[in-house]
ROFIKOL-390799 format. One line per field, with one value per residue: residue in one letter; x, y, z of N, C-alpha, C in turn. Coordinates in nm, 3 decimals, always signed. Layout:
! residues N
residu <- A;...
nx <- X;...
ny <- Y;...
nz <- Z;...
cax <- X;...
cay <- Y;...
caz <- Z;...
cx <- X;...
cy <- Y;...
cz <- Z;...
//
This chain:
! residues 263
residu <- X;X;X;X;X;X;X;X;X;X;X;X;X;X;X;X;X;X;X;X;X;X;X;X;X;X;X;X;X;X;X;X;X;X;X;X;X;X;X;X;X;X;X;X;X;X;X;X;X;X;X;X;X;X;X;X;X;X;X;X;X;X;X;X;X;X;X;X;X;X;X;X;X;X;X;X;X;X;X;X;X;X;X;X;X;X;X;X;X;X;X;X;X;X;X;X;X;X;X;X;X;X;X;X;X;X;X;X;X;X;X;X;X;X;X;X;X;X;X;X;X;X;X;X;X;X;X;X;X;X;X;X;X;X;X;X;X;X;X;X;X;X;X;X;X;X;X;X;X;X;X;X;X;X;X;X;X;X;X;X;X;X;X;X;X;X;X;X;X;X;X;X;X;X;X;X;X;X;X;X;X;X;X;X;X;X;X;X;X;X;X;X;X;X;X;X;X;X;X;X;X;X;X;X;X;X;X;X;X;X;X;X;X;X;X;X;X;X;X;X;X;X;X;X;X;X;X;X;X;X;X;X;X;X;X;X;X;X;X;X;X;X;X;X;X;X;X;X;X;X;X;X;X;X;X;X;X;X;X;X;X;X;X
nx <- +0.085;+0.196;+0.373;+0.224;+0.098;+0.296;+0.411;+0.127;+0.159;+0.406;+0.308;+0.118;+0.263;+0.395;+0.210;+0.125;+0.339;+0.356;+0.135;+0.186;+0.368;+0.240;+0.026;+0.243;+0.328;+0.085;+0.074;+0.275;+0.257;-0.015;+0.079;+0.285;+0.096;-0.067;+0.121;+0.217;-0.048;-0.192;-0.445;-0.417;-0.317;-0.450;-0.651;-0.534;-0.425;-0.692;-0.794;-0.637;-0.663;-0.987;-0.957;-0.832;-0.571;-0.440;-0.528;-0.555;-0.392;-0.145;+0.064;+0.386;+0.671;+0.946;+1.092;+1.190;+1.345;+1.228;+1.031;+0.789;+0.755;+0.483;+0.308;+0.119;-0.148;-0.249;-0.632;-0.598;-0.368;-0.110;+0.216;+0.269;+0.464;+0.417;+0.527;+0.558;+0.587;+0.676;+0.508;+0.553;+0.763;+1.042;+1.359;+1.479;+1.525;+1.690;+1.916;+1.805;+1.786;+2.024;+2.021;+1.806;+1.816;+1.958;+1.889;+1.785;+1.489;+1.324;+1.247;+1.208;+1.071;+0.910;+0.970;+0.885;+0.816;+0.610;+0.582;+0.860;+0.879;+0.691;+0.813;+1.053;+0.881;+0.812;+1.028;+1.183;+1.010;+1.041;+1.292;+1.330;+1.154;+1.343;+1.550;+1.439;+1.377;+1.637;+1.713;+1.762;+1.756;+1.477;+1.265;+0.948;+0.780;+0.433;+0.246;+0.210;+0.127;+0.143;+0.287;+0.295;+0.385;+0.407;+0.471;+0.626;+0.677;+0.933;+1.005;+0.837;+0.506;+0.503;+0.750;+1.080;+1.315;+1.588;+1.896;+2.208;+2.370;+2.266;+2.267;+2.539;+2.626;+2.602;+2.786;+3.002;+3.167;+3.025;+2.783;+2.894;+3.004;+2.783;+2.683;+2.819;+2.756;+2.498;+2.534;+2.664;+2.477;+2.321;+2.406;+2.500;+2.277;+2.026;+2.133;+2.162;+2.303;+2.328;+2.395;+2.369;+2.479;+2.514;+2.588;+2.354;+2.149;+2.129;+1.942;+1.900;+1.757;+1.553;+1.790;+1.886;+2.026;+1.885;+1.815;+1.738;+1.576;+1.578;+1.568;+1.736;+1.858;+2.053;+2.044;+2.324;+2.401;+2.433;+2.565;+2.665;+2.697;+2.934;+3.106;+2.922;+2.943;+3.166;+3.181;+2.969;+3.109;+3.344;+3.209;+3.111;+3.321;+3.486;+3.287;+3.300;+3.527;+3.544;+3.450;+3.593;+3.690;+3.916;+3.880;+3.845;+4.034;+3.922;+3.947;+3.932;+3.701;+3.558;+3.601;+3.479;+3.238;+3.127;+3.224;+3.211;+3.321;+3.489;+3.391
ny <- -0.112;+0.131;+0.160;+0.215;+0.444;+0.627;+0.629;+0.716;+0.959;+1.069;+1.072;+1.291;+1.493;+1.499;+1.571;+1.790;+1.983;+1.979;+2.121;+2.375;+2.421;+2.439;+2.623;+2.827;+2.879;+2.932;+3.152;+3.287;+3.252;+3.455;+3.679;+3.735;+3.724;+3.927;+4.155;+4.158;+4.177;+4.446;+4.677;+4.877;+4.741;+4.500;+4.594;+4.697;+4.476;+4.370;+4.507;+4.481;+4.214;+4.237;+4.401;+4.248;+4.177;+4.015;+3.687;+3.491;+3.458;+3.296;+3.068;+3.172;+3.236;+3.341;+3.514;+3.795;+4.061;+4.304;+4.218;+4.009;+3.766;+3.669;+3.378;+3.403;+3.429;+3.497;+3.511;+3.376;+3.197;+3.300;+3.282;+3.522;+3.709;+3.851;+4.072;+4.201;+4.489;+4.567;+4.731;+4.788;+4.727;+4.925;+4.881;+4.905;+5.131;+5.341;+5.243;+5.225;+5.505;+5.592;+5.540;+5.641;+5.888;+6.168;+6.027;+6.133;+6.083;+6.089;+6.301;+6.512;+6.322;+6.231;+6.112;+5.927;+5.604;+5.446;+5.634;+5.613;+5.329;+5.299;+5.439;+5.326;+5.067;+5.140;+5.247;+4.985;+4.929;+5.124;+5.088;+4.835;+4.813;+4.989;+4.813;+4.641;+4.771;+4.827;+4.603;+4.398;+4.091;+4.065;+4.045;+4.070;+4.382;+4.424;+4.549;+4.847;+4.985;+5.181;+4.962;+4.745;+4.518;+4.402;+4.117;+3.938;+3.626;+3.419;+3.101;+2.797;+2.687;+2.775;+2.750;+2.914;+2.987;+2.872;+3.053;+3.167;+3.127;+2.912;+2.711;+2.666;+2.792;+2.633;+2.654;+2.833;+3.060;+3.153;+3.252;+3.443;+3.611;+3.712;+3.839;+4.033;+4.173;+4.278;+4.456;+4.633;+4.756;+4.789;+5.025;+5.215;+5.191;+5.153;+5.367;+5.297;+5.133;+4.874;+4.795;+4.609;+4.372;+4.027;+3.676;+3.619;+3.742;+3.711;+3.489;+3.162;+3.081;+2.908;+2.858;+3.134;+3.418;+3.577;+3.900;+4.074;+4.203;+4.444;+4.716;+4.885;+4.964;+5.263;+5.538;+5.662;+5.872;+5.936;+6.003;+5.804;+5.583;+5.499;+5.355;+5.182;+5.041;+4.967;+4.768;+4.601;+4.491;+4.376;+4.173;+4.006;+3.910;+3.782;+3.592;+3.449;+3.404;+3.180;+2.973;+2.862;+3.008;+3.226;+3.521;+3.911;+4.162;+4.394;+4.652;+4.660;+4.516;+4.744;+4.964;+4.836;+4.845;+5.102;+5.229;+5.331;+5.075;+4.760;+4.520
nz <- -0.009;+0.068;-0.132;-0.327;-0.272;-0.267;-0.568;-0.654;-0.554;-0.662;-0.933;-0.896;-0.859;-1.054;-1.261;-1.123;-1.205;-1.496;-1.525;-1.432;-1.586;-1.837;-1.809;-1.764;-2.015;-2.185;-2.069;-2.130;-2.437;-2.483;-2.371;-2.584;-2.860;-2.739;-2.754;-3.028;-3.215;-3.114;-3.072;-3.292;-3.505;-3.560;-3.673;-3.904;-4.040;-4.044;-4.255;-4.479;-4.514;-4.593;-4.785;-5.009;-5.045;-4.864;-4.817;-4.605;-4.264;-4.198;-3.974;-3.745;-3.923;-3.862;-3.586;-3.397;-3.215;-3.276;-3.467;-3.642;-3.853;-4.057;-4.210;-4.525;-4.739;-5.076;-5.222;-5.459;-5.414;-5.442;-5.226;-4.940;-4.739;-4.411;-4.255;-3.901;-3.716;-3.418;-3.213;-2.953;-2.899;-2.778;-2.759;-2.974;-3.051;-3.000;-3.169;-3.388;-3.541;-3.586;-3.841;-3.960;-3.917;-4.114;-4.378;-4.659;-4.753;-4.515;-4.330;-4.054;-3.843;-3.620;-3.265;-3.101;-3.013;-3.174;-3.423;-3.515;-3.560;-3.718;-3.928;-3.983;-4.114;-4.354;-4.441;-4.517;-4.697;-4.896;-4.976;-5.053;-5.249;-5.460;-5.405;-5.624;-5.852;-5.939;-6.076;-5.860;-5.695;-5.430;-5.179;-5.344;-5.274;-5.131;-4.998;-4.770;-4.437;-4.191;-3.945;-4.044;-4.321;-4.600;-4.803;-5.090;-5.034;-4.993;-5.078;-4.984;-4.880;-4.631;-4.561;-4.493;-4.786;-4.764;-4.577;-4.618;-4.417;-4.329;-4.555;-4.699;-5.070;-5.324;-5.565;-5.485;-5.646;-5.826;-5.660;-5.529;-5.718;-5.805;-5.572;-5.545;-5.805;-5.703;-5.535;-5.675;-5.832;-5.647;-5.517;-5.740;-5.896;-5.748;-5.526;-5.298;-4.967;-4.854;-4.595;-4.375;-4.419;-4.518;-4.457;-4.323;-4.411;-4.656;-4.898;-5.069;-5.356;-5.619;-5.754;-5.759;-5.517;-5.298;-5.176;-4.857;-4.585;-4.527;-4.380;-4.298;-4.470;-4.622;-4.826;-5.025;-5.021;-4.691;-4.379;-4.292;-4.486;-4.673;-4.443;-4.344;-4.617;-4.612;-4.429;-4.506;-4.695;-4.621;-4.462;-4.625;-4.790;-4.580;-4.524;-4.775;-4.839;-4.676;-4.770;-4.967;-5.160;-5.405;-5.284;-5.395;-5.325;-5.039;-5.094;-5.371;-5.451;-5.337;-5.502;-5.752;-5.659;-5.630;-5.828;-6.176;-6.291;-6.513;-6.407
cax <- +0.009;+0.247;+0.443;+0.091;+0.117;+0.447;+0.366;+0.070;+0.199;+0.475;+0.251;+0.021;+0.334;+0.421;+0.068;+0.137;+0.436;+0.313;+0.037;+0.238;+0.446;+0.133;-0.016;+0.304;+0.342;-0.015;+0.056;+0.344;+0.138;-0.110;+0.151;+0.324;-0.020;-0.105;+0.230;+0.201;-0.171;-0.255;-0.570;-0.415;-0.252;-0.533;-0.730;-0.453;-0.474;-0.852;-0.785;-0.568;-0.816;-1.097;-0.915;-0.770;-0.391;-0.426;-0.681;-0.571;-0.264;-0.116;+0.184;+0.498;+0.821;+1.059;+1.032;+1.263;+1.290;+1.192;+0.953;+0.767;+0.720;+0.392;+0.313;-0.002;-0.175;-0.398;-0.728;-0.546;-0.290;+0.020;+0.231;+0.303;+0.513;+0.353;+0.582;+0.460;+0.650;+0.652;+0.522;+0.581;+0.940;+1.142;+1.494;+1.619;+1.466;+1.829;+1.967;+1.746;+1.807;+2.150;+2.000;+1.664;+1.887;+2.065;+1.824;+1.700;+1.379;+1.271;+1.305;+1.113;+1.040;+0.852;+1.070;+0.790;+0.811;+0.553;+0.608;+0.966;+0.878;+0.640;+0.895;+1.151;+0.861;+0.827;+1.197;+1.225;+0.893;+1.103;+1.419;+1.268;+1.120;+1.429;+1.610;+1.350;+1.393;+1.765;+1.724;+1.837;+1.661;+1.433;+1.105;+0.870;+0.698;+0.329;+0.170;+0.244;+0.045;+0.184;+0.404;+0.270;+0.430;+0.313;+0.607;+0.620;+0.694;+1.024;+0.999;+0.733;+0.427;+0.534;+0.900;+1.120;+1.388;+1.741;+2.005;+2.372;+2.462;+2.239;+2.267;+2.651;+2.577;+2.686;+2.869;+3.020;+3.254;+2.885;+2.772;+3.033;+2.980;+2.634;+2.642;+2.920;+2.655;+2.401;+2.565;+2.697;+2.333;+2.216;+2.483;+2.498;+2.130;+1.940;+2.208;+2.143;+2.410;+2.274;+2.387;+2.395;+2.482;+2.643;+2.511;+2.268;+2.097;+2.089;+1.898;+1.918;+1.620;+1.534;+1.919;+1.960;+2.059;+1.804;+1.893;+1.638;+1.589;+1.681;+1.533;+1.870;+1.960;+2.068;+2.148;+2.453;+2.449;+2.389;+2.649;+2.720;+2.704;+3.093;+3.141;+2.829;+2.982;+3.302;+3.148;+2.915;+3.186;+3.420;+3.159;+3.057;+3.464;+3.487;+3.184;+3.303;+3.647;+3.565;+3.367;+3.718;+3.763;+3.982;+3.813;+3.912;+4.064;+3.823;+3.947;+3.906;+3.548;+3.499;+3.604;+3.411;+3.043;+3.089;+3.289;+3.195;+3.466;+3.449;+3.419
cay <- -0.002;+0.221;+0.153;+0.233;+0.574;+0.681;+0.615;+0.776;+1.114;+1.134;+1.108;+1.375;+1.606;+1.542;+1.628;+1.901;+2.060;+1.968;+2.198;+2.466;+2.445;+2.484;+2.743;+2.949;+2.905;+2.973;+3.310;+3.374;+3.301;+3.554;+3.771;+3.783;+3.782;+4.085;+4.224;+4.162;+4.206;+4.563;+4.715;+4.893;+4.614;+4.381;+4.710;+4.743;+4.313;+4.349;+4.610;+4.363;+4.104;+4.264;+4.479;+4.113;+4.197;+3.869;+3.611;+3.395;+3.479;+3.150;+3.055;+3.262;+3.186;+3.403;+3.595;+3.863;+4.166;+4.388;+4.192;+3.869;+3.758;+3.568;+3.349;+3.429;+3.394;+3.566;+3.433;+3.283;+3.084;+3.341;+3.334;+3.609;+3.769;+4.000;+4.100;+4.280;+4.560;+4.558;+4.905;+4.799;+4.731;+5.017;+4.849;+4.901;+5.267;+5.427;+5.183;+5.278;+5.641;+5.616;+5.476;+5.688;+6.035;+6.164;+5.975;+6.260;+6.065;+6.072;+6.408;+6.566;+6.212;+6.228;+6.037;+5.859;+5.500;+5.448;+5.682;+5.565;+5.204;+5.316;+5.489;+5.201;+4.988;+5.241;+5.269;+4.886;+4.876;+5.181;+5.041;+4.647;+4.852;+5.043;+4.723;+4.568;+4.852;+4.801;+4.434;+4.305;+3.986;+4.077;+4.002;+4.195;+4.483;+4.440;+4.665;+4.904;+5.059;+5.190;+4.888;+4.617;+4.539;+4.296;+4.116;+3.829;+3.488;+3.375;+2.997;+2.680;+2.638;+2.854;+2.732;+2.995;+2.923;+2.872;+3.153;+3.098;+3.067;+2.719;+2.635;+2.771;+2.823;+2.492;+2.720;+2.977;+3.148;+3.183;+3.312;+3.564;+3.737;+3.765;+3.868;+4.184;+4.234;+4.301;+4.536;+4.738;+4.783;+4.877;+5.113;+5.303;+5.211;+5.220;+5.422;+5.239;+5.061;+4.739;+4.842;+4.494;+4.231;+3.921;+3.498;+3.619;+3.854;+3.643;+3.365;+3.079;+3.034;+2.873;+2.923;+3.295;+3.503;+3.692;+4.014;+4.075;+4.274;+4.572;+4.831;+4.985;+4.999;+5.391;+5.637;+5.663;+6.019;+5.908;+6.045;+5.683;+5.508;+5.494;+5.309;+5.062;+4.963;+4.870;+4.676;+4.473;+4.401;+4.281;+4.067;+3.931;+3.847;+3.674;+3.449;+3.337;+3.307;+3.055;+2.905;+2.827;+3.079;+3.349;+3.642;+4.018;+4.245;+4.487;+4.766;+4.635;+4.515;+4.860;+5.032;+4.787;+4.859;+5.252;+5.313;+5.243;+4.976;+4.640;+4.352
caz <- -0.031;+0.089;-0.263;-0.402;-0.234;-0.320;-0.711;-0.671;-0.486;-0.756;-1.022;-0.910;-0.884;-1.229;-1.322;-1.102;-1.266;-1.603;-1.541;-1.395;-1.703;-1.947;-1.761;-1.766;-2.161;-2.229;-2.044;-2.273;-2.586;-2.469;-2.376;-2.699;-2.893;-2.738;-2.803;-3.161;-3.233;-3.068;-3.160;-3.419;-3.560;-3.576;-3.776;-4.031;-4.078;-4.105;-4.365;-4.541;-4.535;-4.667;-4.943;-5.032;-5.025;-4.826;-4.800;-4.444;-4.205;-4.098;-3.842;-3.756;-4.011;-3.803;-3.477;-3.343;-3.117;-3.337;-3.549;-3.648;-3.978;-4.042;-4.360;-4.575;-4.898;-5.149;-5.255;-5.573;-5.377;-5.411;-5.124;-4.883;-4.607;-4.339;-4.161;-3.816;-3.651;-3.265;-3.162;-2.831;-2.875;-2.783;-2.725;-3.095;-3.105;-3.035;-3.299;-3.551;-3.487;-3.692;-3.969;-4.003;-3.941;-4.255;-4.445;-4.686;-4.733;-4.369;-4.249;-3.962;-3.800;-3.452;-3.227;-3.038;-3.061;-3.261;-3.546;-3.537;-3.612;-3.857;-4.059;-3.981;-4.159;-4.444;-4.542;-4.581;-4.806;-5.017;-4.996;-5.128;-5.385;-5.498;-5.503;-5.696;-6.013;-5.979;-6.059;-5.745;-5.651;-5.328;-5.191;-5.426;-5.184;-5.195;-4.946;-4.650;-4.336;-4.050;-3.869;-4.129;-4.449;-4.642;-4.892;-5.142;-4.962;-5.031;-5.003;-5.008;-4.800;-4.510;-4.503;-4.563;-4.845;-4.638;-4.578;-4.682;-4.311;-4.314;-4.660;-4.806;-5.217;-5.384;-5.631;-5.435;-5.726;-5.871;-5.593;-5.492;-5.820;-5.796;-5.456;-5.597;-5.899;-5.652;-5.440;-5.731;-5.886;-5.516;-5.470;-5.855;-5.975;-5.656;-5.485;-5.170;-4.928;-4.747;-4.418;-4.268;-4.550;-4.433;-4.470;-4.269;-4.484;-4.790;-4.888;-5.186;-5.398;-5.749;-5.835;-5.732;-5.421;-5.242;-5.096;-4.767;-4.435;-4.581;-4.318;-4.225;-4.579;-4.626;-4.903;-5.077;-4.937;-4.580;-4.331;-4.264;-4.595;-4.667;-4.350;-4.354;-4.729;-4.576;-4.339;-4.582;-4.798;-4.516;-4.404;-4.747;-4.816;-4.479;-4.549;-4.920;-4.826;-4.541;-4.861;-5.023;-5.292;-5.369;-5.272;-5.426;-5.161;-5.034;-5.184;-5.529;-5.404;-5.313;-5.637;-5.823;-5.663;-5.651;-5.937;-6.312;-6.379;-6.543;-6.288
cx <- +0.094;+0.336;+0.376;+0.131;+0.197;+0.391;+0.237;+0.070;+0.302;+0.395;+0.142;+0.157;+0.380;+0.346;+0.080;+0.189;+0.433;+0.217;+0.048;+0.285;+0.347;+0.074;+0.075;+0.310;+0.185;+0.001;+0.132;+0.308;+0.083;-0.024;+0.255;+0.226;-0.018;+0.020;+0.225;+0.066;-0.227;-0.382;-0.538;-0.343;-0.316;-0.629;-0.654;-0.490;-0.593;-0.856;-0.720;-0.641;-0.935;-1.098;-0.885;-0.631;-0.348;-0.573;-0.677;-0.381;-0.271;-0.003;+0.312;+0.628;+0.916;+0.984;+1.193;+1.261;+1.235;+1.049;+0.917;+0.699;+0.618;+0.387;+0.137;-0.032;-0.290;-0.510;-0.658;-0.451;-0.150;+0.054;+0.287;+0.375;+0.469;+0.420;+0.527;+0.578;+0.639;+0.610;+0.540;+0.723;+1.017;+1.296;+1.549;+1.555;+1.593;+1.907;+1.929;+1.740;+1.919;+2.117;+1.893;+1.741;+1.970;+1.994;+1.737;+1.519;+1.296;+1.297;+1.186;+1.045;+1.019;+0.955;+1.026;+0.792;+0.740;+0.553;+0.760;+0.959;+0.768;+0.714;+1.010;+1.043;+0.853;+0.945;+1.244;+1.167;+0.984;+1.199;+1.431;+1.228;+1.235;+1.524;+1.580;+1.390;+1.559;+1.796;+1.814;+1.656;+1.608;+1.303;+1.052;+0.757;+0.589;+0.243;+0.231;+0.162;+0.100;+0.305;+0.362;+0.307;+0.416;+0.419;+0.565;+0.709;+0.835;+1.076;+0.846;+0.640;+0.491;+0.642;+0.941;+1.258;+1.511;+1.828;+2.127;+2.387;+2.357;+2.261;+2.391;+2.589;+2.671;+2.847;+2.918;+3.088;+3.128;+2.837;+2.809;+3.028;+2.857;+2.631;+2.714;+2.817;+2.587;+2.443;+2.656;+2.576;+2.280;+2.268;+2.482;+2.384;+2.024;+1.982;+2.158;+2.307;+2.329;+2.259;+2.427;+2.400;+2.526;+2.539;+2.397;+2.139;+2.045;+2.031;+1.927;+1.766;+1.607;+1.700;+1.970;+1.947;+1.984;+1.846;+1.770;+1.674;+1.706;+1.571;+1.612;+1.895;+1.950;+2.073;+2.276;+2.525;+2.439;+2.541;+2.772;+2.720;+2.835;+3.110;+3.043;+2.836;+3.072;+3.290;+3.032;+2.988;+3.321;+3.331;+3.120;+3.177;+3.493;+3.422;+3.263;+3.453;+3.667;+3.493;+3.502;+3.757;+3.819;+3.914;+3.872;+3.931;+3.923;+3.818;+3.918;+3.739;+3.478;+3.458;+3.508;+3.272;+3.055;+3.162;+3.228;+3.304;+3.397;+3.456;+3.476
cy <- +0.124;+0.277;+0.248;+0.407;+0.652;+0.680;+0.701;+0.948;+1.127;+1.162;+1.228;+1.487;+1.633;+1.609;+1.777;+2.044;+2.070;+2.109;+2.357;+2.538;+2.487;+2.624;+2.860;+2.957;+2.916;+3.136;+3.391;+3.426;+3.395;+3.648;+3.840;+3.776;+3.899;+4.195;+4.297;+4.241;+4.309;+4.556;+4.772;+4.809;+4.533;+4.485;+4.700;+4.558;+4.284;+4.421;+4.534;+4.259;+4.142;+4.337;+4.378;+4.153;+4.085;+3.791;+3.510;+3.478;+3.329;+3.159;+3.130;+3.205;+3.272;+3.536;+3.651;+3.974;+4.292;+4.382;+4.078;+3.860;+3.641;+3.515;+3.364;+3.390;+3.496;+3.485;+3.328;+3.213;+3.161;+3.331;+3.475;+3.634;+3.851;+3.991;+4.235;+4.377;+4.549;+4.666;+4.886;+4.781;+4.840;+5.013;+4.886;+5.032;+5.344;+5.361;+5.242;+5.383;+5.660;+5.624;+5.555;+5.865;+6.083;+6.083;+6.086;+6.230;+6.070;+6.158;+6.436;+6.456;+6.232;+6.124;+5.926;+5.670;+5.444;+5.479;+5.659;+5.416;+5.190;+5.354;+5.362;+5.093;+5.052;+5.268;+5.143;+4.874;+4.963;+5.114;+4.886;+4.702;+4.898;+4.960;+4.652;+4.598;+4.824;+4.678;+4.338;+4.175;+3.990;+4.054;+4.110;+4.252;+4.479;+4.568;+4.718;+4.963;+5.024;+5.075;+4.760;+4.614;+4.371;+4.252;+3.980;+3.748;+3.432;+3.215;+2.906;+2.663;+2.676;+2.767;+2.835;+2.972;+2.917;+3.016;+3.080;+3.048;+2.948;+2.665;+2.696;+2.708;+2.676;+2.551;+2.846;+3.064;+3.206;+3.283;+3.452;+3.676;+3.778;+3.842;+4.049;+4.227;+4.315;+4.463;+4.662;+4.817;+4.848;+5.033;+5.248;+5.297;+5.262;+5.352;+5.470;+5.165;+4.963;+4.760;+4.712;+4.359;+4.169;+3.767;+3.503;+3.676;+3.809;+3.523;+3.295;+3.000;+3.010;+2.912;+3.036;+3.296;+3.578;+3.761;+4.042;+4.128;+4.359;+4.728;+4.911;+5.012;+5.168;+5.437;+5.653;+5.818;+6.049;+5.922;+5.886;+5.554;+5.431;+5.335;+5.205;+5.012;+4.879;+4.783;+4.566;+4.444;+4.333;+4.111;+3.953;+3.828;+3.757;+3.541;+3.386;+3.285;+3.183;+2.935;+2.822;+2.893;+3.189;+3.476;+3.773;+4.097;+4.394;+4.607;+4.791;+4.574;+4.677;+4.968;+4.995;+4.796;+5.015;+5.286;+5.262;+5.164;+4.866;+4.564;+4.273
cz <- +0.012;-0.056;-0.354;-0.413;-0.280;-0.479;-0.717;-0.672;-0.639;-0.901;-1.045;-0.890;-0.986;-1.282;-1.287;-1.195;-1.401;-1.644;-1.533;-1.550;-1.833;-1.922;-1.805;-1.953;-2.256;-2.182;-2.131;-2.383;-2.608;-2.472;-2.493;-2.826;-2.890;-2.782;-2.959;-3.240;-3.147;-3.151;-3.305;-3.537;-3.618;-3.700;-3.901;-4.123;-4.166;-4.225;-4.503;-4.595;-4.624;-4.761;-5.058;-5.099;-4.991;-4.798;-4.615;-4.423;-4.129;-3.953;-3.877;-3.829;-3.921;-3.692;-3.414;-3.244;-3.166;-3.476;-3.587;-3.753;-3.992;-4.176;-4.384;-4.694;-4.956;-5.183;-5.425;-5.519;-5.406;-5.264;-5.062;-4.749;-4.573;-4.278;-4.086;-3.715;-3.498;-3.221;-3.014;-2.807;-2.899;-2.736;-2.844;-3.139;-3.106;-3.152;-3.423;-3.620;-3.609;-3.847;-4.030;-4.004;-4.019;-4.354;-4.534;-4.726;-4.602;-4.311;-4.164;-3.903;-3.655;-3.392;-3.094;-3.092;-3.165;-3.411;-3.605;-3.590;-3.717;-4.010;-4.096;-4.094;-4.326;-4.505;-4.578;-4.725;-4.913;-5.052;-5.051;-5.263;-5.478;-5.566;-5.632;-5.850;-6.037;-6.008;-6.002;-5.715;-5.493;-5.298;-5.226;-5.277;-5.221;-5.134;-4.832;-4.579;-4.221;-4.023;-3.955;-4.262;-4.513;-4.798;-5.015;-5.051;-5.003;-4.975;-5.059;-4.919;-4.685;-4.481;-4.614;-4.666;-4.725;-4.670;-4.582;-4.556;-4.283;-4.399;-4.750;-4.945;-5.247;-5.482;-5.579;-5.566;-5.756;-5.817;-5.559;-5.619;-5.851;-5.696;-5.491;-5.701;-5.809;-5.568;-5.529;-5.803;-5.771;-5.517;-5.621;-5.931;-5.872;-5.554;-5.304;-5.125;-4.823;-4.622;-4.344;-4.339;-4.503;-4.520;-4.431;-4.297;-4.632;-4.810;-5.026;-5.225;-5.534;-5.833;-5.848;-5.593;-5.395;-5.145;-4.990;-4.626;-4.480;-4.531;-4.262;-4.326;-4.567;-4.790;-4.931;-5.026;-4.793;-4.503;-4.318;-4.380;-4.618;-4.597;-4.329;-4.497;-4.670;-4.498;-4.407;-4.682;-4.707;-4.478;-4.533;-4.792;-4.719;-4.535;-4.673;-4.924;-4.746;-4.641;-4.955;-5.124;-5.245;-5.409;-5.348;-5.297;-5.145;-5.075;-5.300;-5.524;-5.393;-5.430;-5.733;-5.815;-5.668;-5.741;-6.109;-6.364;-6.397;-6.418;-6.328
//
């Protein structure tokens, strides 16, 4: 009898621990939902649904401190990425100011968190659009409203295309040449510098590299543009040298990107 009681007691304690964990997880999930889908964001999502920009909104594709990306689709079955910038996130407010200040496209921006995040989302939309017009493969921007950005989903059935960090290119020499072409077009045609270019912000999809995460990208006239460009070049060269190819010197890449010289 005593052994049976001990067994029952152990089972009860295990169940209590499970209940506490379940309650904790549910509380966390509720807090996350409230953080992402505040009243203003819900109204924007409703507008996109009612206007046909998206027909449904599914699970989270990626989650970070500044934004969460959801997988959606249109009535015709075209896949969409819905990026929701967190209006409650003040953590990266200081960090984003260095990219906004000095950008001639966004003068006299209010410094409250909601206004800044709305500007940040608008900035990404415009940067993606400029990059696309410069014939760089990026997620096609579809719609923007305050802190919600709808764009082309790069991947299939809710699974994003792999980043170069996750799946290195099969032909690194070809990929290296492609990314140098992208950087040159971005600088010379779109007059932008990515500002955070690395294997984390490049995807491989259907034989091509896709550049993404462009909210921090700045015009070539920005006070930090040259510093950011040099950092991008260093990151790209470090990654591809680890893939076993002979990369160009940083100075040579800089010249090819910024000047009208033959690659």
